[in-house]
C-alpha positions in Angstrom: -0.4 0.0 0.4 0.9 3.8 -1.2 1.5 6.4 1.7 -1.0 8.4 1.0 -1.5 12.6 1.0 -3.9 13.8 3.9 -6.1 16.4 2.4 -7.6 18.6 5.5 -10.6 20.9 5.7 -9.9 24.2 7.0 -13.5 25.6 6.8 -14.6 26.0 2.7 -10.6 24.9 1.8 -9.1 22.2 1.7 -4.7 21.7 2.3 -2.9 19.3 0.7 0.3 19.6 1.8 2.9 17.5 0.6 5.5 16.0 2.0 6.5 13.0 0.8 8.1 12.1 -2.6 5.3 11.9 -5.1 5.5 8.4 -6.6 2.9 8.2 -9.9 0.3 6.0 -7.4 0.2 8.4 -4.6 -0.1 11.3 -8.1 -3.4 9.5 -8.6 -4.3 9.0 -5.6 -4.5 11.7 -4.1 -6.4 13.5 -8.0 -9.1 11.1 -6.7 -9.0 11.9 -3.1 -9.0 15.4 -3.7 -11.7 15.2 -6.1 -13.6 13.0 -4.0 -13.4 15.7 -0.9 -14.2 19.1 -3.2 -17.7 17.4 -3.8 -18.2 15.2 -0.5 -17.5 18.5 1.1 -18.4 21.7 -0.8 -14.8 23.1 -0.6 -14.7 26.7 -2.9 -11.0 26.2 -2.4 -7.9 24.4 -2.5 -4.3 25.4 -1.5 -1.6 23.0 -2.1 1.4 23.6 0.1 4.6 22.6 -1.2 7.7 24.1 1.3 8.6 20.4 1.5 9.4 19.9 -1.8 13.2 20.8 -2.4 13.2 19.5 -6.2 10.9 19.1 -8.8 10.7 17.5 -12.4 8.4 17.7 -15.0 5.8 15.1 -13.7 5.9 17.1 -10.8 5.4 20.1 -12.6 2.0 18.8 -15.0 0.9 17.1 -11.3 0.3 20.3 -9.9 -1.4 21.6 -13.4 -3.6 18.5 -13.7 -4.4 18.6 -10.1 -6.1 22.5 -10.2 -7.5 22.1 -13.4 -9.7 19.7 -11.6 -10.3 21.1 -9.1 -11.1 24.0 -11.2 -13.4 21.8 -13.1 -15.8 20.8 -9.3 -15.3 24.8 -9.2 -12.7 25.3 -6.0 -10.3 26.9 -7.1 -6.4 26.2 -6.7 -3.7 28.3 -4.9 0.1 26.0 -5.0 2.2 27.8 -2.2 5.5 27.5 -1.2 7.6 27.3 -3.4 11.3 27.4 -3.2 13.5 29.3 -5.5 14.8 26.9 -6.9 11.9 25.5 -7.6 10.6 28.6 -9.7 13.4 28.5 -11.4 13.9 24.6 -12.3 10.1 24.7 -13.1 9.9 27.6 -15.5 13.6 26.5 -17.5 11.3 23.1 -17.8 9.2 25.5 -19.8 6.6 24.6 -16.8 5.1 28.3 -16.2 2.0 26.1 -14.3 -0.5 28.2 -16.1 -3.9 29.1 -14.9 -2.3 27.3 -11.8 -2.1 30.7 -8.6 0.0 30.9 -6.7 1.6 32.6 -3.3 5.0 32.9 -1.2 3.3 31.5 2.2 -0.5 29.6 3.1 -1.2 32.6 4.6 -0.8 34.4 1.9 -3.3 31.9 -0.4 -5.9 31.4 2.3 -6.6 35.0 1.9 -6.4 34.8 -1.8 -8.9 32.3 -1.9 -10.9 34.6 0.6 -10.3 37.3 -1.6 -11.7 35.8 -4.3 -14.2 33.9 -1.9 -16.0 37.6 -1.0 -15.6 38.6 -4.6 -17.3 36.4 -6.2 -20.5 36.0 -3.1 -20.3 39.4 -2.1 -20.0 38.6 1.4 -16.8 38.3 3.6 
């Protein structure tokens, strides 16, 4: 049995903190788990915390973009937080600018970004 990435609920946001090496099966499980949790909870936002990732490759970059696209299809905006400078540089060098994936430096800034979006969309704080 492979490791699973936990998906935690914080209000209307699901938090995914990646603390393990992202092997193919772990990523597939994460995408399935996250999609199910978005539907089950009615979450309007997803924060993917990659602070623990020191290196990335094209697979990880595609995974982040695909996960954000799946979430968006289920009406939940995604923000990737905690990206290290070396990770950002590597993604750009690989030609993976993660179009459509929003980023924030910290978890707090990512949550604030989703809150601003929710307020703008609903008109309620």
